[in-house]
Structures are given as C-alpha cells and as structure tokens.
ROZA-341333 format. One line per 4 residues: number of its first residue (from 1); their letters; for each residue z, x, y of N, C-alpha, C, O, CB. Coordinates in nm, 2 decimals. Glycine has a CB too. Example, Ala and Ser with C-alpha at 12.3 -4.5 7.8 and 13.67 -1.06 7.14 Angstrom:
BEGIN
1	as	0.78,1.32,-0.57,0.78,1.23,-0.45,0.78,1.32,-0.33,0.85,1.42,-0.33,0.90,1.13,-0.45; 0.71,1.28,-0.22,0.71,1.37,-0.11,0.79,1.29,0.00,0.80,1.34,0.11,0.57,1.41,-0.06
This chain:
BEGIN
1	gldl	4.42,11.15,-2.00,4.38,11.01,-2.01,4.42,10.92,-1.90,4.47,10.97,-1.80,4.44,10.96,-2.13; 4.39,10.81,-1.91,4.43,10.69,-1.81,4.57,10.65,-1.84,4.62,10.63,-1.95,4.33,10.56,-1.81; 4.64,10.62,-1.70,4.77,10.58,-1.74,4.78,10.45,-1.69,4.78,10.42,-1.57,4.88,10.68,-1.67; 4.78,10.35,-1.79,4.78,10.20,-1.76,4.88,10.16,-1.68,4.85,10.07,-1.60,4.78,10.11,-1.89
5	nria	4.99,10.20,-1.67,5.12,10.17,-1.60,5.08,10.19,-1.45,5.09,10.10,-1.37,5.26,10.27,-1.64; 5.03,10.32,-1.42,4.98,10.35,-1.28,4.88,10.27,-1.25,4.87,10.22,-1.14,4.95,10.49,-1.26; 4.77,10.24,-1.33,4.67,10.15,-1.29,4.72,10.01,-1.26,4.67,9.95,-1.17,4.56,10.15,-1.40; 4.82,9.96,-1.34,4.88,9.83,-1.30,4.93,9.82,-1.17,4.92,9.71,-1.12,4.97,9.79,-1.38
9	hssr	4.99,9.92,-1.11,5.05,9.93,-0.99,4.96,9.96,-0.87,4.97,9.90,-0.76,5.15,10.04,-1.00; 4.85,10.05,-0.89,4.78,10.10,-0.79,4.62,10.06,-0.80,4.55,10.06,-0.70,4.81,10.24,-0.79; 4.59,10.02,-0.91,4.45,9.97,-0.93,4.34,10.04,-0.87,4.30,10.14,-0.92,4.44,9.84,-0.88; 4.30,10.00,-0.76,4.17,10.06,-0.69,4.21,10.19,-0.63,4.12,10.27,-0.60,4.11,9.96,-0.58
13	dypw	4.33,10.22,-0.60,4.37,10.35,-0.54,4.39,10.47,-0.64,4.40,10.58,-0.60,4.50,10.32,-0.48; 4.38,10.42,-0.77,4.41,10.51,-0.89,4.29,10.63,-0.88,4.18,10.61,-0.84,4.39,10.42,-1.04; 4.33,10.74,-0.91,4.23,10.85,-0.92,4.14,10.86,-1.03,4.16,10.94,-1.12,4.29,10.99,-0.91; 4.03,10.78,-1.04,3.96,10.74,-1.14,3.87,10.86,-1.19,3.81,10.92,-1.10,3.89,10.62,-1.10
17	pepg	3.86,10.89,-1.32,3.78,11.01,-1.35,3.64,10.97,-1.36,3.62,10.86,-1.41,3.82,11.07,-1.48; 3.55,11.04,-1.32,3.41,11.00,-1.33,3.36,11.06,-1.46,3.38,11.17,-1.50,3.32,11.06,-1.20; 3.27,10.96,-1.54,3.24,11.00,-1.66,3.12,11.10,-1.65,3.04,11.10,-1.56,3.21,10.87,-1.75; 3.11,11.18,-1.74,3.00,11.30,-1.75,2.87,11.26,-1.74,2.79,11.35,-1.72,3.01,11.38,-1.87
21	gcgr	2.82,11.14,-1.76,2.70,11.09,-1.76,2.68,10.97,-1.85,2.76,10.91,-1.91,2.63,11.19,-1.79; 2.54,10.93,-1.84,2.51,10.82,-1.92,2.51,10.84,-2.07,2.44,10.93,-2.11,2.40,10.77,-1.88; 2.57,10.75,-2.15,2.58,10.77,-2.30,2.46,10.74,-2.36,2.44,10.78,-2.48,2.69,10.69,-2.36; 2.36,10.64,-2.30,2.25,10.61,-2.36,2.13,10.69,-2.32,2.06,10.74,-2.41,2.23,10.47,-2.34
25	chhp	2.09,10.73,-2.20,1.98,10.82,-2.16,2.03,10.96,-2.13,1.95,11.05,-2.12,1.90,10.77,-2.04; 2.15,10.98,-2.10,2.22,11.12,-2.08,2.18,11.16,-1.93,2.18,11.28,-1.90,2.17,11.22,-2.18; 2.15,11.07,-1.85,2.14,11.10,-1.71,2.27,11.16,-1.67,2.38,11.12,-1.71,2.10,10.97,-1.63; 2.26,11.26,-1.58,2.40,11.33,-1.55,2.49,11.27,-1.46,2.61,11.30,-1.46,2.38,11.45,-1.48
29	klwg	2.43,11.18,-1.37,2.50,11.13,-1.25,2.51,10.97,-1.26,2.41,10.91,-1.29,2.43,11.17,-1.11; 2.63,10.92,-1.25,2.64,10.77,-1.25,2.69,10.72,-1.11,2.75,10.79,-1.03,2.74,10.72,-1.38; 2.65,10.59,-1.08,2.68,10.54,-0.95,2.81,10.43,-0.97,2.80,10.36,-1.07,2.55,10.48,-0.88; 2.91,10.43,-0.88,3.02,10.34,-0.88,2.97,10.20,-0.88,2.88,10.17,-0.80,3.11,10.37,-0.77
33	hgfv	3.01,10.11,-0.97,2.96,9.98,-0.99,3.07,9.88,-0.97,3.06,9.77,-1.03,2.90,9.97,-1.13; 3.18,9.90,-0.90,3.29,9.81,-0.88,3.39,9.82,-0.99,3.40,9.92,-1.06,3.25,9.66,-0.87; 3.46,9.71,-1.01,3.57,9.70,-1.10,3.55,9.58,-1.19,3.49,9.49,-1.15,3.71,9.69,-1.02; 3.61,9.59,-1.31,3.61,9.46,-1.40,3.75,9.45,-1.44,3.83,9.55,-1.46,3.50,9.47,-1.53
37	rmif	3.79,9.33,-1.46,3.93,9.30,-1.52,3.92,9.29,-1.67,3.84,9.22,-1.74,3.99,9.15,-1.45; 4.02,9.37,-1.70,4.04,9.38,-1.85,4.18,9.36,-1.90,4.27,9.39,-1.83,4.00,9.51,-1.91; 4.19,9.30,-2.03,4.34,9.27,-2.08,4.37,9.37,-2.17,4.28,9.40,-2.25,4.37,9.13,-2.14; 4.49,9.42,-2.16,4.54,9.52,-2.25,4.68,9.46,-2.30,4.75,9.39,-2.22,4.55,9.66,-2.19
41	dgfg	4.72,9.50,-2.44,4.85,9.45,-2.49,4.94,9.51,-2.40,4.92,9.61,-2.35,4.88,9.49,-2.63; 5.07,9.42,-2.39,5.18,9.48,-2.30,5.18,9.46,-2.16,5.28,9.48,-2.10,5.18,9.62,-2.31; 5.07,9.40,-2.10,5.06,9.37,-1.95,5.04,9.22,-1.94,4.95,9.16,-2.00,4.94,9.46,-1.88; 5.12,9.16,-1.85,5.10,9.02,-1.82,4.99,8.98,-1.77,4.95,8.86,-1.78,5.19,8.97,-1.73
45	qale	4.92,9.07,-1.70,4.79,9.03,-1.61,4.68,9.14,-1.65,4.71,9.24,-1.70,4.81,9.03,-1.42; 4.55,9.09,-1.63,4.44,9.18,-1.64,4.45,9.29,-1.55,4.50,9.27,-1.44,4.31,9.11,-1.62; 4.41,9.40,-1.59,4.40,9.53,-1.51,4.26,9.55,-1.45,4.16,9.54,-1.53,4.43,9.64,-1.60; 4.24,9.58,-1.34,4.11,9.62,-1.27,4.07,9.76,-1.31,4.14,9.86,-1.28,4.13,9.62,-1.12
49	mrry	3.95,9.77,-1.38,3.93,9.90,-1.44,3.78,9.93,-1.39,3.69,9.85,-1.39,3.95,9.90,-1.60; 3.77,10.06,-1.35,3.65,10.11,-1.27,3.53,10.11,-1.37,3.54,10.14,-1.49,3.67,10.24,-1.20; 3.42,10.08,-1.31,3.29,10.08,-1.40,3.19,10.16,-1.32,3.19,10.18,-1.19,3.24,9.92,-1.44; 3.10,10.20,-1.39,2.98,10.28,-1.33,2.85,10.23,-1.38,2.85,10.16,-1.48,3.00,10.44,-1.36
53	rcpk	2.74,10.27,-1.32,2.61,10.21,-1.34,2.51,10.34,-1.34,2.51,10.42,-1.24,2.58,10.09,-1.23; 2.43,10.35,-1.47,2.34,10.46,-1.46,2.21,10.43,-1.37,2.14,10.32,-1.40,2.31,10.49,-1.60; 2.17,10.51,-1.27,2.05,10.47,-1.19,1.93,10.48,-1.27,1.84,10.41,-1.24,2.04,10.57,-1.06; 1.92,10.55,-1.39,1.80,10.56,-1.46,1.76,10.46,-1.55,1.65,10.41,-1.55,1.80,10.68,-1.53
57	cgci	1.87,10.42,-1.64,1.84,10.31,-1.73,1.91,10.19,-1.71,1.87,10.09,-1.78,1.86,10.35,-1.87; 2.01,10.18,-1.62,2.08,10.06,-1.57,2.20,10.04,-1.67,2.27,9.94,-1.66,1.97,9.92,-1.57; 2.23,10.13,-1.77,2.35,10.11,-1.85,2.47,10.10,-1.75,2.48,10.17,-1.65,2.37,10.23,-1.96; 2.56,10.00,-1.81,2.69,9.99,-1.75,2.80,10.06,-1.83,2.82,10.03,-1.95,2.73,9.84,-1.73
61	vrvr	2.88,10.15,-1.76,2.99,10.22,-1.83,3.12,10.18,-1.79,3.15,10.21,-1.67,2.98,10.37,-1.82; 3.21,10.13,-1.87,3.33,10.08,-1.83,3.44,10.19,-1.87,3.44,10.23,-1.98,3.35,9.95,-1.89; 3.52,10.24,-1.77,3.62,10.34,-1.80,3.74,10.27,-1.88,3.79,10.17,-1.83,3.66,10.41,-1.68; 3.78,10.33,-1.99,3.87,10.27,-2.08,3.96,10.38,-2.12,3.91,10.50,-2.13,3.80,10.21,-2.21
65	psgy	4.10,10.35,-2.14,4.19,10.44,-2.18,4.15,10.51,-2.32,4.09,10.44,-2.41,4.31,10.38,-2.19; 4.19,10.64,-2.34,4.17,10.68,-2.47,4.27,10.61,-2.57,4.38,10.57,-2.53,4.18,10.81,-2.48; 4.23,10.60,-2.70,4.31,10.53,-2.79,4.28,10.38,-2.81,4.33,10.32,-2.90,4.46,10.53,-2.75; 4.18,10.32,-2.72,4.14,10.19,-2.72,3.99,10.18,-2.77,3.90,10.25,-2.73,4.16,10.14,-2.58
69	lsrh	3.97,10.09,-2.85,3.83,10.07,-2.90,3.75,9.97,-2.81,3.81,9.88,-2.75,3.82,10.02,-3.05; 3.63,10.00,-2.80,3.54,9.91,-2.72,3.56,9.76,-2.76,3.55,9.73,-2.87,3.39,9.95,-2.73; 3.58,9.67,-2.66,3.60,9.54,-2.67,3.72,9.49,-2.74,3.73,9.37,-2.79,3.50,9.49,-2.73; 3.83,9.59,-2.75,3.96,9.55,-2.82,4.06,9.58,-2.70,4.04,9.66,-2.62,3.99,9.64,-2.96
73	qspv	4.18,9.50,-2.70,4.29,9.53,-2.61,4.40,9.58,-2.66,4.49,9.60,-2.59,4.32,9.43,-2.55; 4.40,9.59,-2.80,4.51,9.66,-2.87,4.47,9.81,-2.90,4.36,9.83,-2.93,4.55,9.59,-3.00; 4.57,9.90,-2.89,4.54,10.04,-2.92,4.50,10.06,-3.07,4.53,9.98,-3.16,4.67,10.11,-2.89; 4.43,10.15,-3.09,4.38,10.18,-3.23,4.50,10.21,-3.32,4.49,10.19,-3.44,4.27,10.30,-3.22
77	atir	4.61,10.26,-3.27,4.72,10.30,-3.36,4.79,10.17,-3.41,4.83,10.15,-3.52,4.82,10.40,-3.30; 4.79,10.08,-3.31,4.85,9.93,-3.34,4.77,9.86,-3.44,4.82,9.80,-3.53,4.84,9.83,-3.22; 4.62,9.86,-3.42,4.53,9.81,-3.52,4.55,9.86,-3.66,4.56,9.78,-3.76,4.39,9.83,-3.49; 4.55,10.00,-3.66,4.56,10.07,-3.80,4.69,10.05,-3.86,4.69,10.02,-3.98,4.54,10.23,-3.78
81	aals	4.81,10.05,-3.79,4.93,10.03,-3.84,4.94,9.87,-3.91,4.99,9.86,-4.02,5.04,10.05,-3.72; 4.88,9.78,-3.84,4.89,9.65,-3.89,4.81,9.62,-4.01,4.86,9.55,-4.10,4.86,9.56,-3.79; 4.69,9.68,-4.02,4.60,9.67,-4.13,4.66,9.75,-4.26,4.63,9.71,-4.38,4.46,9.71,-4.08; 4.73,9.86,-4.22,4.78,9.93,-4.33,4.91,9.87,-4.39,4.93,9.88,-4.51,4.82,10.07,-4.27
85	crir	4.99,9.80,-4.31,5.09,9.73,-4.36,5.04,9.61,-4.44,5.10,9.60,-4.55,5.18,9.68,-4.25; 4.94,9.53,-4.40,4.89,9.43,-4.47,4.82,9.46,-4.61,4.82,9.38,-4.70,4.82,9.37,-4.38; 4.77,9.58,-4.61,4.70,9.63,-4.72,4.81,9.67,-4.83,4.80,9.65,-4.95,4.61,9.75,-4.67; 4.91,9.73,-4.78,5.01,9.79,-4.87,5.10,9.69,-4.93,5.13,9.69,-5.05,5.08,9.89,-4.80
89	tgrw	5.15,9.59,-4.83,5.26,9.50,-4.86,5.21,9.36,-4.88,5.29,9.28,-4.93,5.36,9.52,-4.76; 5.09,9.32,-4.84,5.05,9.19,-4.84,5.10,9.10,-4.72,5.08,8.98,-4.71,5.09,9.13,-4.97; 5.18,9.17,-4.63,5.22,9.09,-4.52,5.19,9.16,-4.40,5.17,9.28,-4.41,5.37,9.07,-4.51; 5.17,9.08,-4.29,5.15,9.14,-4.15,5.28,9.19,-4.10,5.38,9.14,-4.14,5.08,9.04,-4.05
93	plgc	5.28,9.30,-4.01,5.40,9.34,-3.97,5.47,9.23,-3.87,5.40,9.14,-3.81,5.39,9.48,-3.90; 5.60,9.25,-3.86,5.67,9.16,-3.75,5.61,9.18,-3.61,5.58,9.29,-3.58,5.83,9.18,-3.74; 5.59,9.07,-3.53,5.54,9.08,-3.40,5.38,9.09,-3.40,5.32,9.10,-3.30,5.62,9.19,-3.33; 5.33,9.10,-3.51,5.17,9.12,-3.50,5.11,8.98,-3.49,5.15,8.88,-3.55,5.11,9.19,-3.64
97	ltsr	5.02,8.96,-3.41,4.94,8.84,-3.39,4.85,8.82,-3.51,4.74,8.87,-3.51,4.85,8.84,-3.27; 4.89,8.73,-3.60,4.81,8.72,-3.72,4.68,8.67,-3.71,4.60,8.71,-3.79,4.88,8.65,-3.82; 4.65,8.58,-3.62,4.52,8.53,-3.61,4.42,8.65,-3.57,4.31,8.66,-3.62,4.51,8.43,-3.50; 4.47,8.73,-3.47,4.38,8.84,-3.42,4.37,8.94,-3.54,4.26,8.99,-3.58,4.45,8.91,-3.28
101	arhw	4.48,8.97,-3.60,4.47,9.07,-3.72,4.39,9.03,-3.83,4.32,9.12,-3.89,4.60,9.11,-3.77; 4.39,8.90,-3.86,4.30,8.85,-3.97,4.15,8.88,-3.93,4.08,8.92,-4.02,4.31,8.70,-4.00; 4.11,8.87,-3.80,3.98,8.91,-3.76,3.96,9.06,-3.78,3.85,9.10,-3.83,3.97,8.88,-3.62; 4.06,9.14,-3.76,4.04,9.28,-3.78,4.01,9.32,-3.92,3.93,9.41,-3.96,4.16,9.36,-3.73
105	laal	4.09,9.24,-4.01,4.08,9.28,-4.15,3.94,9.23,-4.20,3.88,9.30,-4.28,4.21,9.22,-4.24; 3.90,9.10,-4.17,3.77,9.06,-4.20,3.66,9.14,-4.14,3.56,9.16,-4.21,3.77,8.93,-4.16; 3.67,9.19,-4.03,3.56,9.28,-3.97,3.57,9.42,-4.05,3.47,9.48,-4.07,3.58,9.29,-3.81; 3.69,9.47,-4.08,3.69,9.60,-4.14,3.61,9.59,-4.29,3.53,9.68,-4.33,3.84,9.65,-4.15
109	krqa	3.64,9.48,-4.36,3.58,9.46,-4.49,3.43,9.46,-4.47,3.36,9.51,-4.55,3.62,9.34,-4.56; 3.39,9.40,-4.37,3.25,9.38,-4.36,3.17,9.50,-4.30,3.06,9.52,-4.34,3.21,9.26,-4.26; 3.23,9.58,-4.23,3.19,9.72,-4.19,3.19,9.81,-4.32,3.09,9.87,-4.35,3.30,9.77,-4.08; 3.29,9.81,-4.38,3.31,9.90,-4.51,3.20,9.86,-4.61,3.14,9.94,-4.67,3.47,9.89,-4.58
113	savw	3.17,9.73,-4.63,3.07,9.68,-4.72,2.93,9.72,-4.67,2.84,9.76,-4.74,3.08,9.53,-4.74; 2.91,9.70,-4.52,2.77,9.73,-4.48,2.74,9.89,-4.49,2.63,9.93,-4.51,2.75,9.67,-4.32; 2.85,9.97,-4.47,2.83,10.12,-4.47,2.82,10.17,-4.60,2.72,10.25,-4.64,2.94,10.19,-4.40; 2.92,10.14,-4.68,2.94,10.19,-4.81,2.93,10.11,-4.93,2.94,10.15,-5.04,3.06,10.25,-4.80
117	gmpg	2.92,9.98,-4.91,2.91,9.88,-5.02,3.04,9.86,-5.09,3.05,9.84,-5.21,2.80,9.91,-5.13; 3.15,9.88,-5.01,3.28,9.87,-5.07,3.32,9.73,-5.07,3.30,9.66,-4.97,3.39,9.96,-4.98; 3.39,9.68,-5.18,3.44,9.54,-5.18,3.57,9.53,-5.12,3.61,9.42,-5.09,3.44,9.49,-5.32; 3.65,9.63,-5.10,3.79,9.61,-5.02,3.90,9.69,-5.10,3.86,9.79,-5.17,3.84,9.44,-5.02
121	gddl	4.03,9.65,-5.10,4.12,9.72,-5.17,4.19,9.82,-5.09,4.17,9.83,-4.96,4.07,9.76,-5.29; 4.26,9.91,-5.16,4.33,10.03,-5.09,4.25,10.12,-5.01,4.29,10.18,-4.91,4.40,10.11,-5.18; 4.12,10.13,-5.06,4.02,10.21,-4.99,3.99,10.17,-4.85,3.93,10.25,-4.78,3.89,10.21,-5.07; 4.03,10.06,-4.80,3.99,10.02,-4.68,4.04,10.10,-4.56,3.98,10.11,-4.46,4.03,9.89,-4.67
125	mvaf	4.17,10.16,-4.58,4.22,10.24,-4.48,4.14,10.39,-4.48,4.14,10.46,-4.37,4.37,10.26,-4.51; 4.08,10.43,-4.57,3.99,10.54,-4.59,3.87,10.50,-4.51,3.81,10.58,-4.44,3.97,10.57,-4.74; 3.83,10.39,-4.53,3.71,10.33,-4.48,3.73,10.32,-4.31,3.63,10.34,-4.23,3.67,10.18,-4.56; 3.85,10.28,-4.27,3.87,10.26,-4.13,3.87,10.40,-4.07,3.81,10.42,-3.96,4.01,10.19,-4.11
129	dgll	3.92,10.51,-4.13,3.93,10.64,-4.07,3.79,10.70,-4.08,3.74,10.77,-3.99,4.04,10.72,-4.14; 3.71,10.66,-4.18,3.58,10.72,-4.19,3.48,10.66,-4.09,3.40,10.73,-4.03,3.52,10.69,-4.33; 3.49,10.53,-4.06,3.42,10.46,-3.96,3.45,10.51,-3.82,3.37,10.52,-3.73,3.45,10.32,-3.98; 3.58,10.55,-3.80,3.62,10.59,-3.67,3.56,10.74,-3.66,3.52,10.78,-3.55,3.79,10.58,-3.64
133	amgr	3.55,10.82,-3.77,3.49,10.95,-3.76,3.34,10.95,-3.73,3.29,11.04,-3.68,3.52,11.02,-3.90; 3.28,10.84,-3.77,3.15,10.83,-3.75,3.10,10.77,-3.60,2.98,10.75,-3.56,3.10,10.74,-3.85; 3.22,10.74,-3.54,3.20,10.69,-3.39,3.17,10.55,-3.40,3.11,10.50,-3.31,3.09,10.76,-3.31; 3.20,10.47,-3.51,3.18,10.33,-3.51,3.33,10.26,-3.48,3.43,10.32,-3.49,3.13,10.29,-3.66
137	vpvs	3.32,10.14,-3.44,3.45,10.06,-3.42,3.47,9.99,-3.56,3.39,9.90,-3.60,3.43,9.95,-3.29; 3.57,10.03,-3.63,3.60,9.98,-3.78,3.63,9.82,-3.79,3.61,9.76,-3.89,3.74,10.07,-3.85; 3.67,9.76,-3.67,3.70,9.63,-3.67,3.62,9.55,-3.57,3.66,9.45,-3.51,3.85,9.61,-3.64; 3.49,9.60,-3.56,3.39,9.52,-3.48,3.32,9.42,-3.58,3.30,9.44,-3.70,3.29,9.62,-3.41
141	rti	3.29,9.31,-3.52,3.24,9.19,-3.59,3.07,9.22,-3.62,3.01,9.17,-3.71,3.26,9.05,-3.49; 3.03,9.31,-3.52,2.88,9.34,-3.52,2.86,9.46,-3.61,2.93,9.56,-3.60,2.82,9.37,-3.38; 2.75,9.46,-3.69,2.72,9.58,-3.79,2.64,9.67,-3.71,2.60,9.77,-3.77,2.64,9.53,-3.92
C-alpha cells in the first residue's frame, strides 16, 4: 500500500504504483495525468497524489491509500470505530469531529435504508460491513 508519511516528504518522487487498468471500461493501460492535492487526517497540509487517465473512455483514476474510502479523508477503521461507539453508547468518541461524524451516521442510515429498507438501530454496523462487502461506500451521501 501507499505510505502517506513518505508521500508527505517526497510527493512527486514517490514510487507510485500504476493501476491495473480502467475500472470503468477495463482498458489495460492508463496514462499519467498529473497530481491532485488531497487532504488526509493527521497531516497539516494536503498531499499531492498521483492520478491517471484512461485513453479510451477518459475516466480519471486517483491513487488512494488502502483503508480509505473514495471522497473521505478519514480511514475506514476510524469511521467504523466512531459510528460503532455512537451506536453502542449514544456518545461520540473523544477526539471525534462530531459534525463530520453526524454526516457519516446520516449517510449510513440512508444507505442501509436504500439497500435493505432498514430503519436503523444496532443493525447499522452490520449494514456498514455489508455495504463495504458489496463495494459500496457506506457513508456516502449519494445512493
């Protein structure tokens, strides 16, 4: 996987892995398409992350470290732990940004409802894991 600490120090000189191909049209070769600045928890500045472009369909592929969901700057484990704590205890864990975490919880309820018709409750963590297993982002605001 990607080492965010090394990327923070070496950025463009980092040995970027090349994606295996386009996720949309499955074209085997992607072109380098520069860098994009992305914010990750624990870093005081945005990190420059490599991106690629499919020459066939034009899809842009951003390289992202494992353990991070698309369009989220917190690791999956952090998101899951915060939601689990809130569901079990009714409180957010210490140090959790509650405004962001409330968005995660609302999005998870919406996703669970859209996929399984679930109203919420303790089954939300089962829904979180199930959505991940389906390849969905459980805390995405888009259905």
